[in-house]
C-alpha positions as CSV (number, residue, x, y, z in Angstrom):
1,X,-104.4,190.3,-78.1
2,X,-101.4,190.7,-80.3
3,X,-99.5,187.9,-81.8
4,X,-96.8,188.1,-79.1
5,X,-98.9,186.0,-76.8
6,X,-98.8,182.7,-78.5
7,X,-99.8,180.4,-75.6
8,X,-103.4,179.4,-74.9
9,X,-102.6,179.7,-71.2
10,X,-102.3,183.5,-71.5
11,X,-105.3,185.8,-71.7
12,X,-106.3,189.4,-71.1
13,X,-108.3,190.0,-68.0
14,X,-111.3,192.4,-67.7
15,X,-108.9,195.1,-66.4
16,X,-106.8,194.9,-69.5
17,X,-103.8,193.2,-67.9
18,X,-102.1,190.0,-69.0
19,X,-103.2,186.9,-67.1
20,X,-101.6,183.5,-66.9
21,X,-104.2,180.7,-66.2
22,X,-106.6,183.4,-65.1
23,X,-104.2,185.1,-62.6
24,X,-103.3,188.8,-63.1
25,X,-99.6,188.9,-63.6
26,X,-99.4,192.5,-62.2
27,X,-100.7,191.1,-59.0
28,X,-98.0,188.3,-59.1
29,X,-95.4,191.0,-59.5
30,X,-96.8,193.0,-56.7
31,X,-97.0,190.1,-54.2
32,X,-93.7,188.3,-55.1
33,X,-91.6,191.2,-56.5
34,X,-89.5,191.2,-59.6
35,X,-87.7,189.6,-61.3
36,X,-89.8,186.4,-60.8
37,X,-90.1,183.3,-62.8
38,X,-93.7,182.2,-63.2
39,X,-94.8,178.7,-64.2
40,X,-98.2,177.3,-65.4
41,X,-99.0,174.1,-63.5
42,X,-101.6,173.3,-66.1
43,X,-99.3,173.8,-69.0
44,X,-96.6,171.5,-67.5
45,X,-99.2,168.8,-66.9
46,X,-100.7,169.2,-70.3
47,X,-97.3,168.7,-71.8
48,X,-96.7,165.6,-69.7
49,X,-99.9,164.1,-70.9
50,X,-99.3,165.0,-74.5
51,X,-96.0,163.1,-74.6
52,X,-97.3,160.2,-72.6
53,X,-100.5,159.8,-74.7
54,X,-98.6,160.2,-78.0
55,X,-96.0,157.6,-77.0
56,X,-98.6,155.2,-75.9
57,X,-100.4,155.5,-79.2
58,X,-97.2,154.8,-81.1
59,X,-95.6,152.1,-79.0
60,X,-98.3,150.5,-76.9
61,X,-99.1,150.3,-73.2
62,X,-95.7,148.9,-72.1
63,X,-93.5,149.9,-75.1
64,X,-92.3,153.4,-74.1
65,X,-90.9,155.6,-71.4
66,X,-90.9,159.4,-71.2
67,X,-88.1,160.8,-69.0
68,X,-88.0,164.6,-68.3
69,X,-84.5,166.1,-68.9
70,X,-83.8,167.7,-65.5
71,X,-81.2,170.1,-66.8
72,X,-84.1,172.2,-68.3
73,X,-85.4,173.1,-64.8
74,X,-84.5,171.2,-61.7
75,X,-86.6,172.0,-58.6
76,X,-88.6,169.9,-56.1
77,X,-92.0,171.2,-57.2
78,X,-91.4,170.1,-60.8
79,X,-90.4,166.6,-59.7
80,X,-93.6,166.3,-57.7
81,X,-95.7,167.2,-60.7
82,X,-93.8,164.7,-62.8
83,X,-94.4,162.0,-60.2
84,X,-98.1,162.8,-60.2
85,X,-98.3,162.5,-64.0
86,X,-96.4,159.2,-64.2
87,X,-93.2,160.5,-65.7
88,X,-89.6,159.4,-65.4
89,X,-86.7,161.7,-65.4
90,X,-83.0,161.9,-66.2
91,X,-80.3,163.7,-64.1
92,X,-76.7,164.8,-65.1
93,X,-75.1,165.4,-61.7
94,X,-75.1,164.5,-58.0
95,X,-76.9,167.7,-57.3
96,X,-79.7,167.0,-59.7
97,X,-80.0,163.5,-58.3
98,X,-80.1,164.8,-54.8
99,X,-82.8,167.3,-55.7
100,X,-85.0,164.7,-57.3
101,X,-84.6,162.3,-54.4
102,X,-85.2,165.1,-51.9
103,X,-88.5,165.8,-53.6
104,X,-89.5,162.1,-53.2
105,X,-88.9,161.0,-56.8
106,X,-88.2,157.3,-57.0
107,X,-84.6,156.5,-57.9
108,X,-85.7,153.5,-59.9
109,X,-87.4,156.0,-62.3
110,X,-84.2,158.0,-62.9
111,X,-81.5,157.8,-65.5
112,X,-78.0,159.2,-64.7
113,X,-76.3,160.9,-67.7
114,X,-73.1,163.0,-68.0
115,X,-69.8,162.9,-69.8
116,X,-67.6,163.0,-66.7
117,X,-69.3,161.5,-63.7
118,X,-67.1,161.3,-60.6
119,X,-66.8,158.1,-58.6
120,X,-68.6,159.8,-55.8
121,X,-71.5,160.5,-58.0
122,X,-71.5,156.9,-59.3
123,X,-71.4,155.6,-55.8
124,X,-74.3,157.8,-54.8
125,X,-76.4,156.8,-57.7
126,X,-75.8,153.1,-57.3
127,X,-76.3,153.3,-53.6
128,X,-79.7,154.9,-54.1
129,X,-80.9,152.3,-56.6
130,X,-80.8,154.4,-59.8
131,X,-82.8,153.0,-62.6
132,X,-80.0,153.1,-65.1
133,X,-76.7,154.9,-65.8
134,X,-75.9,156.1,-69.3
135,X,-72.2,155.4,-69.9
136,X,-70.4,158.1,-71.8
137,X,-66.8,157.1,-72.0
138,X,-64.8,153.9,-72.0
139,X,-63.0,154.4,-68.7
140,X,-66.4,154.9,-67.0
141,X,-67.2,151.2,-67.7
142,X,-64.4,149.9,-65.5
143,X,-64.9,152.6,-62.8
144,X,-68.6,151.9,-62.6
145,X,-68.1,148.1,-62.5
146,X,-65.6,148.6,-59.6
147,X,-68.1,150.9,-57.7
148,X,-70.8,148.2,-58.0
149,X,-68.3,145.5,-56.8
150,X,-67.4,147.6,-53.8
151,X,-71.1,148.1,-52.9
152,X,-72.1,144.5,-53.7
153,X,-74.7,145.8,-56.2
154,X,-75.5,145.5,-59.9
155,X,-76.8,148.4,-62.0
156,X,-78.5,148.7,-65.4
157,X,-76.5,150.6,-68.0
158,X,-76.9,152.0,-71.5
159,X,-74.3,153.4,-73.8
160,X,-74.6,156.9,-75.1
161,X,-74.0,156.8,-78.9
162,X,-73.1,159.5,-81.4
163,X,-75.2,158.7,-84.4
164,X,-73.5,161.3,-86.6
165,X,-76.7,163.1,-87.4
166,X,-76.8,166.9,-88.1
167,X,-79.8,168.3,-86.2
168,X,-79.6,171.7,-87.9
169,X,-79.3,173.4,-84.5
170,X,-76.9,175.8,-82.8
171,X,-73.3,174.5,-82.7
172,X,-73.3,174.6,-78.8
173,X,-76.5,172.5,-78.5
174,X,-75.8,170.0,-81.3
175,X,-74.7,166.8,-79.6
176,X,-75.2,163.9,-82.1
177,X,-72.3,164.5,-84.6
178,X,-68.9,162.8,-84.5
179,X,-67.0,165.8,-83.2
180,X,-68.7,166.0,-79.8
181,X,-67.6,165.6,-76.2
182,X,-70.5,163.2,-75.7
183,X,-70.7,159.4,-76.1
184,X,-69.2,156.7,-78.4
185,X,-68.8,156.9,-82.2
186,X,-70.0,154.2,-84.5
187,X,-67.8,154.6,-87.6
188,X,-64.6,154.5,-85.5
189,X,-65.7,151.2,-83.9
190,X,-65.9,152.8,-80.4
191,X,-69.5,151.8,-79.8
192,X,-69.0,148.1,-80.5
193,X,-65.8,148.2,-78.4
194,X,-67.7,149.7,-75.5
195,X,-70.6,147.3,-75.9
196,X,-68.2,144.3,-75.6
197,X,-66.7,145.8,-72.4
198,X,-70.1,146.4,-70.9
199,X,-71.3,142.9,-71.9
200,X,-68.2,141.4,-70.1
201,X,-68.5,143.5,-67.0
202,X,-69.5,141.3,-64.1
203,X,-71.7,143.9,-62.3
204,X,-73.3,145.7,-65.2
205,X,-76.6,144.8,-66.8
206,X,-76.4,146.0,-70.5
207,X,-80.0,147.1,-71.2
208,X,-79.9,149.5,-74.1
209,X,-78.3,152.3,-76.1
210,X,-79.1,156.0,-76.1
211,X,-78.6,158.9,-78.4
212,X,-79.3,162.7,-78.3
213,X,-78.8,164.7,-81.5
214,X,-79.3,168.2,-80.3
215,X,-81.8,170.7,-79.0
216,X,-84.4,173.1,-80.4
217,X,-85.1,170.8,-83.4
218,X,-88.0,171.7,-85.7
219,X,-87.7,168.8,-88.2
220,X,-88.6,165.1,-88.1
221,X,-85.9,164.1,-90.6
222,X,-83.0,164.1,-88.1
223,X,-84.9,161.8,-85.7
224,X,-85.7,159.5,-88.6
225,X,-82.0,159.4,-89.6
226,X,-80.9,158.8,-86.0
227,X,-83.5,156.0,-85.6
228,X,-82.2,154.1,-88.6
229,X,-78.6,154.4,-87.4
230,X,-79.5,153.3,-83.9
231,X,-81.5,150.3,-85.2
232,X,-78.5,149.3,-87.4
233,X,-76.3,149.4,-84.2
234,X,-78.8,147.2,-82.3
235,X,-78.4,144.7,-85.2
236,X,-74.6,144.9,-85.0
237,X,-74.6,144.4,-81.3
238,X,-77.0,141.4,-81.8
239,X,-74.6,139.9,-84.4
240,X,-71.5,140.6,-82.4
241,X,-72.5,139.7,-78.9
242,X,-75.5,137.5,-79.5
243,X,-77.8,139.7,-77.4
244,X,-80.8,141.8,-78.3
245,X,-81.0,144.9,-76.2
246,X,-84.4,145.7,-74.8
247,X,-84.3,149.5,-74.7
248,X,-83.6,152.3,-77.3
249,X,-83.6,155.9,-76.0
250,X,-83.9,158.5,-78.7
251,X,-83.2,161.5,-76.6
252,X,-85.1,164.8,-76.8
253,X,-84.5,168.1,-78.4
254,X,-88.0,168.9,-79.5
255,X,-88.1,172.6,-80.2
256,X,-90.5,175.2,-78.8
257,X,-91.7,178.6,-80.0
258,X,-89.7,181.6,-78.6
259,X,-90.8,184.1,-81.2
260,X,-92.4,184.2,-84.7
261,X,-89.3,182.8,-86.3
262,X,-89.8,179.5,-84.6
263,X,-92.2,176.9,-86.0
264,X,-92.3,173.8,-83.7
265,X,-94.0,170.6,-84.8
266,X,-96.9,169.4,-82.7
267,X,-95.9,166.7,-80.1
268,X,-98.2,164.1,-81.6
269,X,-96.8,164.7,-85.1
270,X,-93.2,164.5,-84.0
271,X,-93.8,161.3,-82.0
272,X,-95.8,159.7,-84.9
273,X,-92.8,160.4,-87.2
274,X,-90.4,158.9,-84.6
275,X,-92.6,155.8,-84.3
276,X,-92.7,155.2,-88.0
277,X,-88.9,155.6,-88.3
278,X,-88.3,153.1,-85.5
279,X,-90.8,150.6,-86.9
280,X,-89.1,150.9,-90.3
281,X,-85.7,150.6,-88.7
282,X,-86.3,147.4,-86.8
283,X,-87.8,145.7,-89.9
284,X,-85.0,146.9,-92.1
285,X,-82.3,145.7,-89.8
286,X,-83.9,142.6,-88.4
287,X,-84.2,143.3,-84.7
288,X,-87.0,143.1,-82.2
289,X,-88.9,146.3,-81.3
290,X,-87.3,147.6,-78.2
291,X,-88.9,149.8,-75.5
292,X,-88.5,153.3,-76.9
293,X,-87.5,156.1,-74.6
294,X,-87.6,159.9,-75.1
295,X,-86.3,162.7,-73.0
296,X,-88.2,165.9,-73.5
297,X,-86.8,168.8,-71.4
298,X,-87.2,172.2,-72.9
299,X,-90.4,171.2,-74.6
300,X,-91.9,170.2,-71.2
301,X,-90.9,173.4,-69.3
302,X,-90.0,176.2,-71.7
303,X,-93.3,177.6,-72.9
304,X,-94.8,176.8,-69.5
305,X,-92.9,179.6,-67.9
306,X,-92.3,183.3,-68.2
307,X,-90.3,185.9,-66.4
308,X,-91.7,189.2,-64.9
309,X,-89.5,192.3,-64.7
310,X,-90.0,195.9,-63.7
311,X,-89.0,198.5,-66.2
312,X,-86.4,201.0,-64.8
313,X,-84.2,203.3,-66.8
314,X,-85.1,204.2,-70.4
315,X,-82.7,205.6,-72.9
316,X,-84.1,206.6,-76.3
317,X,-81.0,207.5,-78.2
318,X,-81.0,209.7,-81.4
319,X,-79.9,207.7,-84.4
320,X,-79.3,204.7,-82.2
321,X,-81.2,202.0,-80.3
322,X,-83.8,202.6,-77.7
323,X,-82.8,200.8,-74.5
324,X,-85.4,199.6,-72.0
325,X,-83.7,198.6,-68.8
326,X,-85.2,195.9,-66.5
327,X,-84.4,194.8,-62.9
328,X,-82.9,191.4,-64.0
329,X,-81.0,190.3,-67.0
330,X,-78.1,188.0,-67.7
331,X,-77.9,186.3,-64.3
332,X,-81.5,185.1,-64.5
333,X,-81.5,184.5,-68.2
334,X,-78.0,184.0,-69.8
335,X,-79.3,182.6,-73.1
336,X,-78.9,185.7,-75.1
337,X,-75.3,186.0,-74.0
338,X,-74.6,182.3,-74.7
339,X,-76.6,181.7,-77.9
340,X,-77.9,185.1,-79.1
341,X,-81.3,183.5,-78.2
342,X,-84.4,185.5,-79.2
343,X,-87.3,186.2,-76.9
344,X,-90.7,187.9,-77.2
345,X,-92.0,190.3,-74.6
346,X,-95.0,192.5,-73.7
347,X,-95.8,195.0,-71.0
348,X,-98.3,193.3,-68.7
349,X,-100.2,196.4,-67.8
350,X,-100.2,197.7,-71.4
351,X,-100.8,194.4,-73.3
352,X,-103.8,195.8,-75.2
353,X,-101.7,198.6,-76.6
354,X,-99.9,198.2,-79.9
355,X,-96.3,197.1,-79.9
356,X,-95.0,199.9,-82.1
357,X,-91.7,200.8,-80.6
358,X,-88.4,199.1,-81.6
359,X,-86.4,198.6,-78.5
360,X,-83.6,196.6,-77.1
361,X,-84.3,195.1,-73.6
362,X,-81.2,195.6,-71.4
363,X,-80.3,194.0,-68.1
364,X,-78.8,195.7,-65.1
365,X,-75.4,194.0,-65.1
366,X,-72.1,195.7,-65.8
367,X,-71.8,194.0,-69.2
368,X,-72.6,195.4,-72.6
369,X,-73.8,191.9,-73.6
370,X,-76.3,191.8,-70.8
371,X,-79.4,191.8,-73.0
372,X,-82.7,189.9,-73.1
373,X,-83.8,190.9,-76.6
374,X,-82.3,193.1,-79.3
375,X,-84.4,195.1,-81.8
376,X,-87.8,193.8,-80.7
377,X,-91.2,195.5,-80.8
378,X,-92.8,196.5,-77.5
379,X,-95.5,198.8,-76.2
380,X,-94.2,202.3,-75.3
381,X,-92.5,201.7,-72.0
382,X,-92.3,203.9,-68.8
383,X,-90.5,203.3,-65.6
384,X,-92.6,201.1,-63.3
385,X,-94.2,199.1,-66.1
386,X,-94.3,195.3,-65.7
387,X,-92.7,193.4,-68.5
388,X,-93.3,189.7,-69.3
389,X,-90.7,187.7,-71.3
390,X,-92.2,184.5,-72.7
391,X,-90.9,181.0,-72.8
392,X,-88.4,181.2,-70.0
393,X,-89.4,178.0,-68.2
394,X,-86.4,176.1,-69.4
395,X,-82.6,177.0,-69.1
396,X,-83.3,180.2,-67.1
397,X,-83.6,179.2,-63.5
398,X,-81.4,176.2,-64.1
399,X,-78.6,178.3,-65.6
400,X,-79.1,181.3,-63.3
401,X,-76.0,182.9,-61.5
402,X,-75.2,185.5,-58.9
403,X,-73.1,187.6,-61.3
404,X,-72.7,191.1,-59.9
405,X,-74.0,189.6,-56.7
406,X,-77.6,189.6,-57.9
407,X,-79.9,187.3,-56.1
408,X,-81.7,184.5,-57.9
409,X,-85.4,185.2,-58.5
410,X,-88.2,183.1,-57.0
411,X,-90.4,180.7,-58.9
412,X,-94.1,181.2,-58.6
413,X,-96.4,178.4,-59.6
414,X,-99.8,179.2,-61.0
415,X,-102.2,176.4,-59.9
416,X,-105.9,176.3,-59.7
417,X,-106.3,180.0,-60.0
418,X,-103.8,180.8,-57.3
419,X,-100.2,182.0,-57.3
420,X,-98.0,179.8,-55.1
421,X,-94.4,180.3,-54.0
422,X,-92.5,177.3,-55.2
423,X,-88.9,178.5,-54.7
424,X,-88.0,181.4,-52.5
425,X,-86.1,184.5,-53.7
426,X,-82.5,184.4,-52.6
427,X,-81.5,187.0,-49.9
428,X,-78.2,188.9,-49.5
429,X,-77.5,186.6,-46.6
430,X,-77.7,183.6,-49.0
431,X,-74.9,185.2,-51.1
432,X,-72.4,185.1,-48.2
433,X,-73.7,182.0,-46.5
434,X,-70.8,179.7,-47.5
435,X,-68.0,182.2,-46.9
436,X,-65.7,181.0,-44.1
437,X,-62.7,183.5,-44.2
C-alpha cells in the first residue's frame, strides 16, 4: 500500500479494495451511500486507552483526569464509547451538554467551557449536577454565583487562564496568547483579580485553573512553558489567598497526521514531557502536585475517521489544474475553506494503483473555495470511483452545515467487523422541519 494510508487500521483486502478494520469501504459506500463519515471503534478505544495509560504512568492512580473535548465530534455513540472506556468529557454549549446527557453520560464527569455562556446554559448545567464550570470572564463569576443561589446549589469552578504561550499553530486555533477572546490574562493581573472574586463567592467552590494553548501542536516545548507559567500562578494564588488549588488542567491541542507534512509526537512521549514539566514546575514554585487534567479532542477522533465520496464530474484542463469533483465538499468538511487545511486521499477501488495524477479535489457547492484538497496526488479517477479522504473524524461532522441545502452525511461506525449506522443521513424533510411560515 502506498504511503497515503498511514493508519494501521486501514488495509487492502483480497479484492484489492481499501478496508477499515477489515470492512470493505466500497461495501460501506454501497450500503450507506455517499458522502458518509466512517469511524473506527477500535481506533477510538485505542486512543482512549493510550491517553489514560500514559497519564496513569506519569501521575499515578488518582492523580489525573482525561476529558474528551466534545467540540471535535459530538454524538451519542461517541459518548457511550467514552463512558465504557472510563473517560470524562468537556462541553462548550447547552447543545453539547444535552447531547452528552441524552447519551447517558454522567453530568459529574463533565466540564462546561465557553467564553459567553448564557444564564440559561449555566442554569441547565448547575441543575444537572455538572462536574465543574470553567469560568472565562469576570462577569460570569457573579452571574454563576447568582444562578447557584437561585437554585440552592453550589458548583465547582476553575478559571481559564491565558498563559501567554505561542503554540506555533494557525492563528485561528491558537488560544493561549494574550490577545485572545478566551480566559484571564496573568501579566495584567486579571487572573488574580478573578481568583479573589471566585474565592469570595458564596456558592462557588474554587477547585483549579485551566489553560489551552492551541490546536494541532507538534512540539512539547509549548506545553512545558505553559506548565511552568501555570505552576507559578498556583503559587501566586497560594500566597495571595492562602489556598492550594487541587486541580490543574493543561488543555489539549495534541496534533494528528493529516498528510506527510505532519509529524505528530506519540501520545506517551507527549504526556511524559508534560509530566516532567509539571513536576519541575511544582518543585520550582513550591506548590503541591495537583491532579493534572488534559483535554484531547482532535487526537481522539481525527485519525479514527474518514469520509467516503463518489467521484462525479472530471475536468482535466489544458495548462491548468485537473479537477476531480465529489458528491460532498465544504458543507461536510469546511476546514479547507477555514484554514486551508490539507488532506490525503485515495480511490478505495483503485488503492493498489499508483497515485500519479496531480489533481484538485472539488466539492459540489456553488463556491470557488469549495475544495477538499488542492494539488494532491491521486490514482487516475473516473466517474463512479469511491474516494476516501483520511483523518476527518474531528471537526467535520461537528462543523457540518446545510449550505446549498445539502443534507448532512451519516456516521457509520466500524465495530467488530461490522458497519453500523451511528447517525442517520439527513433527509430533505429534515431541511424544512423547523420552518413555520
